N, C-alpha and C positions, 0 to 999 in steps of 0.2 A: 503494500499499500504505499502510495506518495507520501512524504511528508507533509503535513499541514501547515501552511504559514510560511512556505517558501517562495521559491522564485516562480514555479507553476502558477500558484495561486497569487500572485502579486501582476504575473502578467494577464492572469483572468480579469481581475478587478479592472488593471489600466486598461484593458481592451474595452471592457464595459462603459468605462467613464469618457475613453476617446471616440467609442461610437456614439456615445450621447453628446459627446460635442461637436461631433458632425452633424448630428440630425437637428440639433439646437441652431445652429447655424445656417444649414442649408435649409430648414423649413420653418424656422424662427418658431421656435416651441416658445409655449407661455412657462413661467417659472415651475409650476406644480408639476407639468411633463417632462421638464429638464432636470428637476432635482429627483426623478424617478431614476435616471441614470447616472447622475452623479452620486447620489446617497443609497437610494433605497435598494436598488438591484446588487449593486456590490455588497449591501450589508445582508441580503437575503441571501447572497452566494457564501458568504462568511459563515453565517447562522447554521447554513445546511452542511456546510464541510466542516465545520469543526465541532467542538463540545464546549457550552455555554452555559452558565446559571441566566436562563435566559430571563427568569423572573426578575433578575438583578438589574441586567440591562435594560428591561424595556420600562421598569419601574422608572428608573434614572431617567432615560430619554423623555418619558409621560412629563415627568415635573420638571424637566428643563425645559420642554415646549411650552407649559404652562407661563414658567418663570421669565422666559424671555418674550414670550409672546406679550404679556402684561406690560413687560417693560417696554416692548414695541408701540405700546399705545402713545408714550411718551416721544418715542422716536419718530412715530409716523406723525404723531401732530406739530412736533417742531420740525418737519421735514428733513431730520437726518438722513432721511432715505425715503423715496416715494415709490411705490407700486403702481403704474398706471391701471386703470381700471379696465382696459382694452386688454390688460396682461391676465387678468383674473378668471378663470374658471368659476369661481363662488365670488360673486359680487357682494357678500356680506363683510361690512367693516363693523368690529367691533367697538364700541362708544364713537362710532362715526369716523373713525381713526384707521385703526390696523385692521388690514384683511384677515380674516378667518384663517387664510391660507397660509399666512405665514406662523400661525401656530405647528401646522402641520410640516412647515420647511424648518423650522427649529428642532421640532421631534427627531426629523429625517438627519439633519446635521448632526446633534447630538449620539444618535444611533449608529450614524456611520463612526463617526470618530472612536466611541468607546469599542464597537465591535472590532475595527481595524485595529486600535489598541490593544486589545485582548488576542486578537487572532495572530498578529505578527510581533509584537513586544512583549508582551505581558507573558504568555503562554501557561498560566495557571488560572482555569475558566470556570472551575466547579464550586469554589470557597462559596461559603454562604453570605447573606446580607449582613453589613454591618449595622449596629446598634444605633451607629450615628444616623442611619436614615432618616430618622423620626425628624432630626433638626432641618433636612432637607425640605422635607413636608411642611415644616413649620415656615421656612423660608418662602416657600411657593404660596401659602395661606398669606403671610406677612406681605410680598410683593402685591398681591390682588388687592391685599387689604388696603396699601399704602395707594396704590395706582387707582383705585376707584375712588377714594377720598381726594386724591388730586384733582380727579376730572369734576367729580362733584363741587369742589371748591374753586375749579377754573383756574387752578395754578399752574397746573403741568405747561401750559404754553406760554411761562414767563421763564422758563428753563433755558438759558443761554450754553451755547456749545453741548447741546444734550448727548451728542453721540461720546463725547470726553467724559463728561460727567458721568453719565449712568455707567458707560464699561468701564472707568476707573476704580467706581464701588465695587460693581459686581465681580468683575474679572481679573484685577489685579492683585486683591487679596488673598484668594486661594491659591494661585500660584506660587506666591511669595511664601506663604505659609508652609505650604508643601514642600518647599526647595530647602527654607531652613531647618523644615522637620527632618528630612532624609533628602542627604545631598546624591543619594542614588539616582535621584529623578532626574538630575541634569544630564545624565547621560540617555534616560529613556524619553525625557523631551525633545534632546537632540535630534534621537532616531525616528521620533514620529513627527516632529516639528518640519523636516525635509520633503517627506512626500507628501503630507496633508497642505503644505504650503502650495506646492506645487498644483495641486488639486484644484483647491481654494482658490488659486491667480487662473487657472484654465477656466473657471468656473465663471469669475469674475468679470474674466474678459470676453468672454463669450454672451455672457446676461448683456454687458454692455452694449457689446454689437449690435443685438437683435432689442435693444430697448426695453429688457426686463424692469430694471429699474434706472433712477436716477438719482442725482444728490444736489439738491438745490438750498441746503441748510446752511449751517455757520461751524466753520471748522479751522484749527490752527494752522492747516497748511493743505497743500496738495502735491498728489504724487502722479506724476507721468509715467508711464509704461505703454512701450509699442503703440504710442499715438494715442492710448486712454487716459482718460484725467480722473482720476478718484480721490478721497480726502484720504489725507494722512489715516487718520483715524478707522478708516476702512481697510487700509493696507495693516496697521499694527493690530487693530483690536479681532478682526474679520479673519484676513487673510494669514497673520501669524501666531497672535494670539487665541484664537478662536477655537482651535479643535486642543490645544495644550490647556485652556480651561475648561474644556470639558473632561478631561482625562483627569484634572487637579480635582474638582467636585466628586467626580466618580471616585477617585481614592479616598478621600477625605470623608465622603458622607457614605460609600456603600462597600467598598476593599478594606485594606487593611494599612493603606500608606507604607508596603513595603516594596 
């Protein structure tokens, strides 16, 4: 039997993603169709090919989708990024702000990042769910409450540089904490950051090319790559830190931080 998590599996995952990039570019696929190839189908392949604690992975991905989705209410309202209506299959926007599809997007992103990490890097896939998981559930409830309150009070639109502020609060602390707690994650984060950065970058460029989303908000700087312009915050928090943050939350709240 072929070794799982090796070059063959990496080739298949890459093939699915490149095929999805081609279809998205050639047929102007909408975001929900595009993430099927960038995140969902590769995750399904790895989940079927490997051995996992499926409950742990899906519980984490669902809660991540909820947390990020409600945070996205602020992002969408302050135009940190905007998904045009014509790019949506499901036109419903929660609080007249964030597309419902974004919750699916964040769930799929987290599912792919964690599955990729467990399949190719971690190799220890059966361990039970940490008791810390209840705190991630509380974080989800807290995020829902705070965002709903901000919407009710009408304060969320007053947040300047929302992409920088919200991501600094939610994404930086878990990564820094885990690195200080266990320096072994420096190597793990290095190994996972390179392939997932390249995948996220490919996804970003193709999405911008077909107009899946735009950036009309306030940012601290702009990054230009192959003629495409996007905020520095997008480069740092999504392309680079996004997958690492998902792994950090997973290790802190659902795994063993080893």
